[in-house]
C-alpha positions as a printed NumPy array, in Angstrom:
array([[ 18.994, -30.523,   2.729],
       [ 19.797, -29.137,  -0.616],
       [ 21.883, -26.154,  -0.596],
       [ 21.58 , -22.951,  -2.651],
       [ 22.545, -23.317,  -6.332],
       [ 26.13 , -21.839,  -7.116],
       [ 26.173, -18.303,  -8.068],
       [ 27.375, -19.032, -11.646],
       [ 24.16 , -20.952, -12.105],
       [ 22.118, -17.777, -10.913],
       [ 23.96 , -15.309, -13.246],
       [ 22.95 , -17.241, -16.375],
       [ 19.505, -16.288, -15.806],
       [ 18.284, -13.14 , -17.746],
       [ 18.341, -10.168, -15.167],
       [ 15.298,  -8.259, -16.779],
       [ 11.649,  -9.274, -17.278],
       [  9.866,  -7.042, -19.848],
       [  5.977,  -6.593, -19.409],
       [  5.414,  -6.92 , -23.195],
       [  7.184, -10.216, -23.188],
       [  5.69 , -11.433, -19.95 ],
       [  2.268, -10.255, -19.544],
       [ -0.678, -10.518, -22.168],
       [ -2.483,  -7.256, -21.21 ],
       [  0.955,  -5.322, -21.213],
       [  1.75 ,  -6.929, -24.696],
       [ -1.787,  -5.901, -26.011],
       [ -1.726,  -2.292, -24.618],
       [  1.875,  -1.799, -26.207],
       [  0.231,  -1.722, -29.524],
       [ -0.658,   2.202, -28.637],
       [  2.833,   2.959, -28.608],
       [  4.402,   0.957, -31.428],
       [  4.104,  -2.86 , -30.057],
       [  6.093,  -5.173, -27.945],
       [  9.957,  -4.712, -27.36 ],
       [ 11.682,  -6.419, -30.096],
       [ 13.752,  -9.179, -29.388],
       [ 16.798,  -7.725, -31.047],
       [ 16.017,  -4.25 , -29.214],
       [ 19.301,  -2.606, -28.131],
       [ 18.501,  -1.479, -24.383],
       [ 20.389,  -0.967, -21.309],
       [ 22.563,   1.774, -22.987],
       [ 20.888,   5.178, -22.395],
       [ 22.795,   6.866, -19.598],
       [ 19.768,   9.257, -18.421],
       [ 16.551,   7.309, -19.094],
       [ 17.024,   4.191, -17.118],
       [ 13.949,   2.244, -16.012],
       [ 14.008,   3.692, -12.59 ],
       [ 13.885,   7.173, -13.833],
       [ 11.1  ,   6.391, -16.267],
       [  8.969,   4.967, -13.645],
       [  9.515,   8.058, -11.6  ],
       [  8.463,  10.142, -14.573],
       [  5.425,   7.996, -14.974],
       [  4.542,   8.857, -11.442],
       [  5.104,  12.678, -11.547],
       [  2.624,  12.27 , -14.652],
       [  0.001,  10.515, -12.558],
       [  0.228,  12.922,  -9.931],
       [  0.053,  15.883, -12.215],
       [ -3.152,  14.462, -13.531],
       [ -4.239,  13.897,  -9.696],
       [ -3.428,  17.534,  -8.818],
       [ -5.517,  18.962, -11.754],
       [ -8.349,  16.913, -10.586],
       [ -7.954,  18.715,  -7.45 ],
       [ -7.71 ,  22.245,  -8.773],
       [-11.618,  23.234,  -8.263],
       [-11.225,  22.488,  -4.596],
       [ -8.054,  24.555,  -3.771],
       [ -9.118,  27.677,  -2.353],
       [-11.556,  26.051,   0.05 ],
       [-14.525,  27.671,  -1.125],
       [-16.958,  24.805,  -1.5  ],
       [-20.059,  26.384,  -1.904],
       [-22.856,  24.417,  -3.848],
       [-21.118,  21.022,  -2.693],
       [-18.362,  21.756,  -5.04 ],
       [-16.093,  19.213,  -3.259],
       [-18.559,  16.417,  -4.406],
       [-19.897,  17.637,  -7.725],
       [-16.316,  17.907,  -9.028],
       [-14.978,  14.632,  -7.295],
       [-12.031,  16.931,  -5.557],
       [-12.744,  16.338,  -1.782],
       [ -9.641,  16.19 ,   0.336],
       [ -9.66 ,  15.821,   4.219],
       [ -6.649,  18.065,   4.368],
       [ -8.579,  21.336,   3.57 ],
       [-11.209,  21.024,   6.038],
       [ -9.033,  19.597,   8.866],
       [ -6.636,  22.553,   8.529],
       [ -9.156,  24.464,  10.094],
       [-10.903,  21.799,  12.514],
       [ -7.366,  20.905,  14.175],
       [ -6.361,  24.612,  14.297],
       [ -3.679,  24.77 ,  11.998],
       [ -5.312,  28.007,  10.684],
       [ -4.725,  29.562,  14.033],
       [ -0.911,  28.402,  14.218],
       [ -1.992,  25.932,  16.94 ],
       [  0.31 ,  22.868,  17.492],
       [ -1.121,  19.449,  17.148],
       [ -1.33 ,  17.584,  20.525],
       [  0.337,  20.333,  22.528],
       [ -2.614,  22.972,  21.669],
       [ -5.18 ,  21.091,  20.02 ],
       [ -6.503,  17.566,  19.881],
       [ -5.901,  15.511,  16.57 ],
       [ -7.711,  12.386,  15.374],
       [ -4.52 ,  11.106,  13.949],
       [ -1.579,   9.206,  14.922],
       [  1.523,  11.285,  16.32 ],
       [  3.537,  11.162,  13.247],
       [  0.834,  12.18 ,  10.847],
       [  0.022,  15.076,  13.247],
       [  3.67 ,  16.128,  12.935],
       [  3.644,  15.804,   9.168],
       [  0.385,  18.15 ,   9.133],
       [  2.153,  20.62 ,  11.566],
       [  5.529,  20.557,   9.34 ],
       [  3.308,  21.218,   6.307],
       [  1.472,  24.12 ,   7.941],
       [  4.869,  25.541,   8.873],
       [  6.366,  25.47 ,   5.572],
       [  3.159,  27.033,   4.211],
       [  3.268,  29.96 ,   6.737],
       [  6.951,  30.663,   6.049],
       [  5.954,  30.868,   2.459],
       [  3.001,  33.313,   3.143],
       [  5.292,  35.412,   5.257],
       [  8.143,  35.502,   2.459],
       [  5.336,  36.471,  -0.096],
       [  4.147,  39.383,   1.989],
       [  7.442,  40.741,   2.697],
       [  9.077,  40.538,  -0.763],
       [  5.869,  40.925,  -2.968],
       [  7.503,  38.834,  -5.667],
       [  5.8  ,  35.495,  -5.014],
       [  2.121,  34.724,  -5.566],
       [ -0.069,  35.774,  -2.536],
       [ -2.374,  32.853,  -1.894],
       [ -5.161,  32.114,   0.566],
       [ -3.607,  30.367,   3.802],
       [ -5.621,  27.154,   3.066],
       [ -4.441,  26.968,  -0.368],
       [ -0.915,  27.417,   0.245],
       [ -1.35 ,  24.605,   3.137],
       [ -2.78 ,  22.279,   0.432],
       [ -0.282,  22.867,  -2.368],
       [  2.656,  22.393,   0.275],
       [  0.928,  19.263,   1.739],
       [  0.71 ,  17.922,  -2.003],
       [  4.318,  18.416,  -2.718],
       [  5.359,  16.56 ,   0.379],
       [  2.982,  13.733,  -0.498],
       [  4.181,  13.815,  -4.016],
       [  7.835,  13.138,  -2.643],
       [  6.534,  10.178,  -0.503],
       [  4.71 ,   8.832,  -3.702],
       [  8.075,   8.852,  -5.544],
       [  9.526,   6.833,  -2.552],
       [  6.82 ,   4.38 ,  -2.918],
       [  7.558,   3.951,  -6.639],
       [ 11.519,   3.711,  -5.994],
       [ 11.108,   1.252,  -3.234],
       [  8.644,  -1.036,  -5.251],
       [ 10.997,  -0.85 ,  -8.255],
       [ 13.896,  -2.008,  -6.155],
       [ 11.901,  -4.597,  -4.441],
       [ 10.896,  -5.942,  -7.861],
       [ 14.568,  -6.599,  -9.032],
       [ 14.604,  -8.151, -12.249],
       [ 10.917,  -7.339, -12.489],
       [ 11.259,  -3.603, -12.332],
       [  8.664,  -2.821, -14.733],
       [  5.985,  -4.089, -12.616],
       [  6.561,  -0.943, -10.342],
       [  4.671,   0.699, -13.399],
       [  1.691,  -0.67 , -12.223],
       [  2.11 ,   1.789,  -9.103],
       [  3.225,   4.436, -10.972],
       [  0.405,   4.708, -13.316],
       [ -2.189,   3.785, -10.811],
       [ -5.81 ,   4.784, -11.288],
       [ -6.073,   4.477,  -7.402],
       [ -3.136,   7.09 ,  -7.167],
       [ -4.828,   9.267,  -9.409],
       [ -8.048,   9.198,  -7.372],
       [ -6.308,   9.54 ,  -3.753],
       [ -3.016,  10.794,  -3.916],
       [ -4.177,  13.707,  -2.09 ],
       [ -7.196,  12.565,  -0.501],
       [ -5.409,  12.486,   3.195],
       [ -1.985,  11.774,   4.368],
       [ -1.728,   8.105,   3.844],
       [  1.117,   8.322,   1.343],
       [  3.334,   9.32 ,   4.054],
       [  2.919,   6.117,   6.137],
       [  2.767,   4.051,   2.651],
       [  6.419,   5.417,   1.939],
       [  7.682,   4.631,   5.649],
       [  6.305,   1.12 ,   5.215],
       [  7.604,   0.593,   1.767],
       [ 11.033,   1.834,   2.929],
       [ 10.974,  -0.613,   5.737],
       [ 10.308,  -3.286,   3.438],
       [ 13.173,  -2.443,   1.251],
       [ 15.53 ,  -2.187,   4.299],
       [ 14.422,  -5.8  ,   5.178],
       [ 15.165,  -6.952,   1.742],
       [ 18.636,  -5.501,   2.002],
       [ 19.158,  -7.574,   5.173],
       [ 19.019,  -4.701,   7.765],
       [ 16.407,  -5.737,  10.242],
       [ 17.01 ,  -3.038,  12.58 ],
       [ 16.653,  -0.203,  10.04 ],
       [ 13.67 ,  -2.138,   8.791],
       [ 12.162,  -2.209,  12.209],
       [ 12.756,   1.788,  12.733],
       [ 10.931,   2.431,   9.564],
       [  8.176,   0.318,  10.358],
       [  7.906,   1.702,  13.698],
       [  7.711,   5.228,  12.387],
       [  5.207,   4.082,   9.819],
       [  3.202,   2.561,  12.603],
       [  3.452,   6.284,  14.193],
       [  1.874,   7.661,  11.26 ],
       [ -0.871,   4.982,  10.69 ],
       [ -1.32 ,   1.782,  12.15 ],
       [ -1.299,  -0.721,   9.556],
       [  2.807,  -1.068,   9.156],
       [  2.687,  -2.513,  12.648],
       [  0.884,  -5.665,  11.1  ],
       [  3.973,  -6.406,   8.958],
       [  5.544,  -7.888,  11.947],
       [  3.075, -10.684,  11.783],
       [  4.048, -12.123,   8.462],
       [  7.455, -11.412,   9.264],
       [  7.44 , -13.76 ,  12.37 ],
       [  5.566, -16.573,  10.367],
       [  8.365, -16.52 ,   7.778],
       [ 11.295, -16.193,  10.164],
       [  9.869, -18.979,  12.134],
       [  9.532, -21.417,   9.341],
       [ 12.963, -20.37 ,   8.323],
       [ 14.666, -20.306,  11.56 ],
       [ 15.565, -16.39 ,  11.585],
       [ 13.894, -15.588,  14.477],
       [ 16.838, -13.582,  15.873],
       [ 16.364, -11.236,  12.675],
       [ 12.625, -10.883,  13.604],
       [ 13.509, -10.014,  17.042],
       [ 15.874,  -7.207,  16.082],
       [ 13.3  ,  -5.709,  13.684],
       [ 10.366,  -6.204,  16.219],
       [ 12.294,  -4.547,  19.044],
       [ 13.331,  -1.53 ,  16.632],
       [  9.852,  -1.087,  15.617],
       [  8.639,  -0.916,  19.229],
       [ 11.545,   1.433,  20.294],
       [ 10.557,   3.657,  17.446],
       [  7.09 ,   3.936,  17.785],
       [  7.441,   4.68 ,  21.518],
       [ 10.072,   7.343,  20.733],
       [  7.486,   9.179,  18.821],
       [  4.505,   8.358,  20.957],
       [  5.532,   8.233,  24.609],
       [  6.85 ,  11.872,  24.931],
       [  3.617,  13.291,  23.579],
       [  1.383,  10.919,  25.636],
       [  3.099,  11.878,  28.64 ],
       [  2.877,  15.487,  27.984],
       [ -0.499,  15.84 ,  26.327],
       [ -2.269,  12.504,  27.239],
       [ -5.825,  13.7  ,  26.456],
       [ -5.096,  15.258,  22.959],
       [ -2.877,  12.122,  22.128],
       [ -5.523,   9.575,  22.973],
       [ -8.1  ,  11.049,  20.64 ],
       [ -7.035,   8.767,  18.056],
       [ -7.627,   5.699,  20.322],
       [-10.907,   6.938,  21.485],
       [-12.279,   7.733,  18.194],
       [-11.463,   4.23 ,  16.73 ],
       [-13.104,   2.689,  19.754],
       [-16.319,   4.706,  19.554],
       [-17.007,   4.941,  16.132],
       [-19.326,   2.848,  14.38 ],
       [-18.947,   1.05 ,  11.041],
       [-17.641,   3.458,   8.175],
       [-19.506,   3.591,   4.917],
       [-17.058,   1.879,   2.748],
       [-17.367,  -1.473,   4.92 ],
       [-18.896,  -4.875,   4.737],
       [-20.374,  -3.771,   8.153],
       [-22.229,  -1.017,   6.817],
       [-23.6  ,  -3.095,   4.175],
       [-24.652,  -5.448,   6.994],
       [-26.331,  -2.433,   8.72 ],
       [-28.087,  -1.464,   5.866],
       [-29.578,  -4.878,   5.227],
       [-31.161,  -4.836,   8.581],
       [-28.296,  -5.766,  11.145],
       [-29.205,  -3.243,  13.602],
       [-27.688,  -5.095,  16.465],
       [-24.288,  -3.891,  15.337],
       [-25.42 ,  -0.268,  16.402],
       [-24.183,   0.63 ,  19.961],
       [-27.054,   1.266,  22.507],
       [-27.941,   5.102,  23.065],
       [-25.777,   6.542,  25.778],
       [-27.005,   7.83 ,  29.003],
       [-24.444,  10.488,  29.118],
       [-25.437,  13.557,  26.787],
       [-23.065,  13.814,  23.403],
       [-21.134,  10.897,  24.623],
       [-21.698,   7.762,  22.291],
       [-21.383,   4.297,  23.803],
       [-18.755,   1.96 ,  22.211],
       [-20.12 ,  -0.188,  19.678],
       [-18.836,  -3.129,  21.905],
       [-20.364,  -6.007,  19.454],
       [-19.14 ,  -4.596,  16.246],
       [-15.638,  -3.979,  17.798],
       [-15.72 ,  -7.562,  19.165],
       [-16.983,  -8.999,  15.834],
       [-14.204,  -7.13 ,  13.828],
       [-11.494,  -8.394,  16.001],
       [-12.673, -12.004,  16.001],
       [-13.079, -11.945,  12.123],
       [ -9.583, -10.446,  11.916],
       [ -8.006, -12.88 ,  14.263],
       [ -9.823, -15.811,  12.183],
       [ -8.22 , -14.491,   8.86 ],
       [ -4.746, -14.305,  10.579],
       [ -4.999, -17.727,  11.773],
       [ -5.947, -19.032,   8.43 ],
       [ -2.954, -17.099,   6.833],
       [ -0.629, -18.427,   9.693],
       [ -1.716, -21.976,   8.64 ],
       [ -1.185, -21.219,   5.027],
       [  2.286, -19.826,   5.778],
       [  3.487, -22.921,   7.877],
       [  1.847, -25.724,   5.884],
       [  2.574, -24.748,   2.285],
       [  4.905, -26.969,   0.301],
       [  7.001, -23.793,  -0.507],
       [  7.325, -21.01 ,   2.058],
       [  5.505, -18.09 ,   0.801],
       [  7.074, -14.914,  -0.49 ],
       [  6.94 , -12.003,   1.958],
       [  5.002,  -9.806,  -0.086],
       [  2.148, -12.502,  -0.511],
       [  1.57 , -12.739,   3.04 ],
       [  1.838,  -8.87 ,   3.576],
       [ -0.76 ,  -8.585,   1.113],
       [ -3.193, -11.187,   2.534],
       [ -2.851,  -9.816,   5.963],
       [ -3.378,  -6.122,   5.392],
       [ -6.333,  -6.952,   2.688],
       [ -7.855,  -9.133,   5.487],
       [ -7.572,  -6.211,   8.084],
       [ -9.304,  -3.725,   5.611],
       [-12.103,  -6.441,   4.754],
       [-13.099,  -7.202,   8.38 ],
       [-12.242,  -3.915,   9.923],
       [-15.005,  -1.356,  10.6  ],
       [-13.155,   1.541,   9.137],
       [-12.088,   1.626,   5.414],
       [-11.359,   5.158,   4.466],
       [-11.192,   5.353,   0.769],
       [ -7.564,   6.339,   0.724],
       [ -6.77 ,   3.308,   2.942],
       [ -6.617,   1.224,  -0.253],
       [ -3.365,   3.141,  -1.286],
       [ -1.977,   0.609,   1.545],
       [ -2.399,  -2.198,  -0.688],
       [ -0.927,  -0.712,  -3.82 ],
       [  2.877,  -1.707,  -3.559],
       [  1.913,  -4.839,  -1.662],
       [ -0.528,  -6.03 ,  -4.343],
       [  1.95 ,  -5.407,  -7.291],
       [  4.543,  -7.093,  -5.397],
       [  2.488, -10.168,  -4.337],
       [  0.7  , -10.389,  -7.761],
       [  2.698,  -8.746, -10.745],
       [ -0.32 ,  -9.384, -13.161],
       [ -1.709,  -6.515, -14.742],
       [ -5.205,  -7.656, -15.682],
       [ -6.279,  -8.427, -11.959],
       [ -4.201,  -5.417, -10.572],
       [ -5.863,  -3.071, -13.06 ],
       [ -9.364,  -4.535, -12.564],
       [ -8.985,  -4.19 ,  -8.753],
       [ -7.699,  -0.517,  -9.118],
       [-10.495,   0.619, -11.555],
       [-13.207,  -0.804,  -8.899],
       [-11.18 ,   1.207,  -6.196],
       [-11.158,   4.467,  -8.451],
       [-14.859,   4.242,  -9.611],
       [-16.044,   3.671,  -5.857],
       [-14.919,   7.315,  -5.281],
       [-17.81 ,   8.38 ,  -7.574],
       [-20.966,   6.764,  -6.06 ],
       [-19.433,   7.575,  -2.624],
       [-19.56 ,  11.433,  -3.327],
       [-22.866,  11.227,  -5.183],
       [-24.224,   9.598,  -2.287],
       [-23.057,  12.474,  -0.096],
       [-24.754,  14.902,  -2.146],
       [-28.18 ,  13.426,  -1.301],
       [-30.937,  12.786,  -3.625],
       [-32.524,  16.387,  -3.241],
       [-28.99 ,  17.572,  -4.803],
       [-28.908,  15.378,  -7.79 ],
       [-27.112,  12.788,  -5.727],
       [-27.855,   8.947,  -5.5  ],
       [-29.393,   6.267,  -3.281],
       [-27.437,   4.809,  -0.8  ],
       [-27.903,   1.154,  -2.676],
       [-25.788,   2.245,  -5.696],
       [-23.008,   3.363,  -3.322],
       [-23.126,  -0.047,  -1.531],
       [-23.179,  -2.077,  -4.789],
       [-19.858,   0.02 ,  -5.511],
       [-18.495,  -1.166,  -2.048],
       [-19.535,  -4.783,  -2.723],
       [-18.075,  -4.848,  -6.154],
       [-14.606,  -3.346,  -4.765],
       [-14.575,  -6.08 ,  -2.08 ],
       [-15.114,  -8.942,  -4.339],
       [-12.361,  -7.464,  -6.44 ],
       [-10.019,  -7.517,  -3.461],
       [-11.163, -11.057,  -2.21 ],
       [-10.219, -12.207,  -5.678],
       [ -6.695, -11.006,  -5.669],
       [ -6.574, -12.779,  -2.407],
       [ -7.448, -15.814,  -3.807],
       [ -5.103, -15.492,  -6.417],
       [ -2.442, -14.755,  -4.164],
       [ -3.474, -17.97 ,  -2.452],
       [ -3.396, -19.931,  -5.503],
       [  0.272, -18.855,  -6.259],
       [  1.393, -19.855,  -2.529],
       [ -0.195, -23.298,  -2.871],
       [  0.972, -23.869,  -6.477],
       [  4.244, -22.018,  -6.756],
       [  4.616, -23.168, -10.262],
       [  2.129, -20.29 , -11.174],
       [  3.992, -17.628,  -9.514],
       [  5.478, -15.339, -12.087],
       [  8.079, -14.087,  -9.677],
       [  9.297, -17.341,  -8.891],
       [ 10.043, -18.316, -12.602],
       [ 13.457, -19.005, -13.473],
       [ 14.501, -20.119,  -9.956],
       [ 13.856, -16.725,  -8.154],
       [ 12.611, -17.493,  -4.53 ],
       [ 11.752, -14.37 ,  -2.717],
       [ 13.1  , -10.806,  -3.773],
       [ 11.713,  -8.95 ,  -0.898],
       [ 12.639, -11.679,   1.705],
       [ 16.077, -10.358,   2.895],
       [ 17.43 , -13.202,   5.165],
       [ 14.393, -15.334,   4.094],
       [ 15.374, -15.3  ,   0.373],
       [ 16.854, -18.756,  -0.466],
       [ 16.924, -19.913,   3.172],
       [ 15.758, -23.636,   4.032],
       [ 13.017, -24.401,   5.905],
       [ 13.556, -25.169,   9.689],
       [  9.959, -25.547,  11.037],
       [  6.75 , -26.577,   9.074],
       [  3.387, -27.868,  10.354],
       [  2.911, -31.524,   9.762],
       [  1.837, -32.083,   6.165],
       [  2.581, -34.497,   3.294],
       [  5.307, -34.139,   1.04 ],
       [  9.071, -33.018,   1.674],
       [ 10.156, -29.738,   2.777],
       [ 10.885, -27.212,   0.208],
       [ 14.86 , -26.835,  -0.066],
       [ 16.838, -23.725,  -0.023],
       [ 17.518, -23.559,  -3.784],
       [ 17.819, -20.758,  -6.011],
       [ 16.464, -23.05 ,  -8.969],
       [ 13.17 , -24.157,  -9.712],
       [ 12.428, -27.787,  -9.167],
       [ 12.341, -29.873, -12.426],
       [  8.533, -30.656, -11.901],
       [  7.718, -26.801, -11.369],
       [  9.587, -25.859, -14.408],
       [  7.478, -28.446, -16.285],
       [  4.186, -26.855, -14.903],
       [  5.175, -23.607, -16.333],
       [  4.593, -24.552, -19.907],
       [  5.804, -23.016, -23.02 ],
       [  7.228, -19.483, -22.667],
       [  5.684, -16.269, -24.468],
       [  7.163, -16.327, -27.867],
       [ 10.062, -14.098, -28.192],
       [ 10.195, -14.08 , -24.229],
       [ 13.088, -14.665, -21.927],
       [ 13.712, -18.227, -22.309],
       [ 14.189, -17.933, -26.018],
       [ 16.353, -14.714, -25.973],
       [ 19.822, -16.211, -25.002],
       [ 22.514, -14.649, -27.08 ],
       [ 20.83 , -11.474, -27.886],
       [ 22.519,  -9.249, -25.532],
       [ 20.082,  -9.651, -22.986],
       [ 22.698,  -9.457, -20.185],
       [ 23.426,  -5.81 , -21.274],
       [ 20.3  ,  -4.892, -19.411],
       [ 22.003,  -5.302, -16.096],
       [ 23.541,  -2.115, -17.021],
       [ 20.621,  -0.066, -16.508]])
């Protein structure tokens, strides 16, 4: 089996991909700021404005706009349905009172919380910081005196902003030579709309950090971070599935076992003490996800509105106690299992082993599409994964715009037609368009898996930047198929290079000798 290419051959490849050279949408958009980067541009020598710092500044800019959008809702006075008419609704404000944080109650210990344990800890930490600020303000008289809910929301937003900076940082590092792809995360319309809708950015940052640790070949640390992420939101636990498939194919199951074991230990370290001490309050999250019916933003809700009443649970014999929607729960599980089986076949039969980010995106997207709950901010789970799996500006922006626009009909529907709102059909139409956009992204990712020559990440011989021990590894287990196994090689096969076609004029391939190697210094 072919061994990896020598290091010298790899070093000859350019280290940095510039969007205005590589992507037609980025190239066209750059005309607003002077046009694409010139072929003889002198880059890589600014000691402060490195690409990573520029990306972090972009993130802060988007977060600042997101905060301005939330200003009308800051004081918690939502008379006249202000949270809907101004599109500034956030779960954090009403749940501050519902979960007893306003009275100083401790999540799980003193009050039930409908979120996983670490999210409850995040809420409590934010409230403690806000309480400390209010006490300091009252004693000193030097700081602005804010209502308790407003202080809590400001502190929560600041903590979530830090989490988002971590997401951008990890995405940039995972992109490696395509660092500017992280701009699709930093300038995300989806981030603008949902940065402060809920606490999901906390889990997204942990999941992204776990992926970065895996890419740096630290499976135990990756598992710890994924376990903590799963203790904040369920979805990072699903990362173990794609990791298993790729490690099975590459013969790296020991690394997967280390990561999986660390994930379980980290999750248990957070949850077991709380479950033992406050079982009833801790279990509310699991009870709610079992008994709740289809969320408004799901395909299942569209089916219900089209007449599929059999998905609804039968009335309960116990007052105020809903029956489990058994059929709906079973169908969501079956549909997700079928999707995972299809992804597994793709992973083990594809001519070339898929990249980790590609499988992660497919699994999380399939989970959201088949699940009975798709809260609006859940789409943030897909953001870094989509950019890493399919770093193309046009499809990513189209999808993000559908996500951002969906927020408008959702809140207008909540207003009701008697309050200048809209009918449910318009909202469901927006949901359907968003779902089509997600499915289209999945199809594009599958196409890149089946035709790796079209995968822009793998141009110039790159294998799997986020793969860690999988990067450049040879296949050891592949389901029966025609054709040879893909070798562990850092160089693209000749037939793959032929399919790529001519490079963009002024792009990487014809920039030898123009000082591009200096970009590594950034």
